[in-house]
C-alpha positions, 0 to 999 in steps of 0.5 A: 911698846906693849909689855908684860909684868913677871915676878921678881925674886921673892924678898925677905918679909914678902907675904905668901901670894904677894906681888913682886913684879919686874917689867919685861919685853913686849907680850906680842907684836904692836901695830897702830897702837894696839896689841894685834894677834893676841890669843888668850886661853883660860882653863876654868874649874868650878868656882865657889859661890859663897855660903857653901855653893858652887858655880859650875865650871861651864858657867864660870867659863862663860863669865870669864870670856865675857869679862875678859872681852869687856876689858880687852875687846881686841883680844881673842879669848877662849875659856874652857871648862875643865874638871877638878879631877874628882868624881864629878869631873865629867860635869865640866864636859859637853855632852849628855850623860847617860845612865850605865849601871850604877853610874852616868857616862859622858862620851867625849872623843873615844872615851866614856867618862863616868860620874856617880849617879844623881848628885853624889860627889863620892864613888860607891864602889859597888855601883862603880863595879856594876857600871864597869861590868855593864860596859865591859859586857856590852863591849865584849858582845859588840867587839868594840874596844872601849876606853872608860875614864874613872875620875877619882881625884883623892876623894875617899869612896862612900863605902869600903874600896874593896867592895869594887871587887865584888865576887873576887879580884880575879873574876873582875880582872877577867870580866874587864879585860875587854875594855881599857880603864883609866883611873884619874888620881890627884895624889901620888902617894903609894898604898902602903909604906912610909909615904902611904895612906897611913902616913897621910892620915897622920900628917900634921896630927902626929901627937894625936894618939887616936889618929896614930892607932887608926893609922896603924890599923889602916896600914895593917889592913891594907898591907894584908889586902895588898899581900894577896892582891899584889900576888894576883896582879904580878909585877905592874911593869918592866920598870918602876916598883915591883909591887902594885901597892908601891906604885905612885897614886895607888894610895889615892882616893882611900884605896879605891885607886889601888882597887881599880888598878888591881882590876886592870886600870891604868893610874894617870894624873887627873889634871893633865888628862882632863886638860887635854880631854877638854880640848884646852891642850890643843887650844893652848898651842895657839895662845900667847897667854895661858890662865888657870882659874882654879878653886884652890892654889895651895902647895898640893895644887902646884903638884897635882892641880890645874896649874900643872898642865897649864904651866907645862903648856905655857913653858912649851910655848915660852908664854906666861902662865897666870893663876886666879883663885879664891885664895893664894896660899903659896909664896912667889918663889913656889909659884915661879918654880911651878912656872906660874908668873903671877897669881891673883885672888878673887872674891867668891861668886860670879861677880867677884870672879868677873871683876878680877878677870877684868883686872887681870885682862887689863894687866896682861892684855892692855889696849895700847 
């Protein structure tokens, strides 16, 4: 009978990422000695190519499909490229990006997903502001309500985040009122306070006096900025924090998340939004097994990375979720708590990824 392996409880002395497994019941129906009706959906992010290079997520997704089918030809497998939440997340989406002001825009469904111009990996706040104002002016003239998605992740901008406001916050809020702006973040810290940006700057380096002084200066500067901007914005909602600077995620991306939110953007966790936008969430509703191929599998990734929506989708369907990453830096207990049944390490490069995908396919979708 077909079966699958799920991890047992982590035991004392187990190394992080070690494999403890127990054999449980069949993964799907068995007929004539083979697993029938098996559907696997794999969400794939960029993969390291070695020597500092990167395999784009769409290329990596194609390699994953080929490798899985080679190992398990009886299985229906769908690999979908998903952005990592950072400024270049739209590179994972189908469609031709078009220049819009100081950015590039890719249209997906009813949204326009922005990315920095050229091959830049960080947002220039002035260029971003120019792009948003251009889209807003066009939408206002046409009467069309446009949704603009700005992936931030937690990448600090190439410049002062407040440059986004240009001629003034109130003027920008008025100009952008004709569009809906969604800012995608990969961190939950607020802008200021005990758990804010300055705390993240000091984290792990509390004994460094220079870092401590810089953190205090940063906190003082952003507290002054927030004092004025919070008054312009007013209470961000009927429930939750009374000040925008205390909202979760406002301290992401070096304060750029706060500046966008003050201009009227809605802050949204990047991983779940992009998982849905790529079509992976819809595909997952038919899956017997869900897989996340991600650049990193760390404690932070378990909170904000690709495994979050993949594990949530798996839990909703009561099917297993497994992860593949170049390095697994979390232990079995944390993986289980996050809803990940097993995690596997793969070598950099397409060949390294394909080899591990074939092994995972053999383990989870065996031909019996």
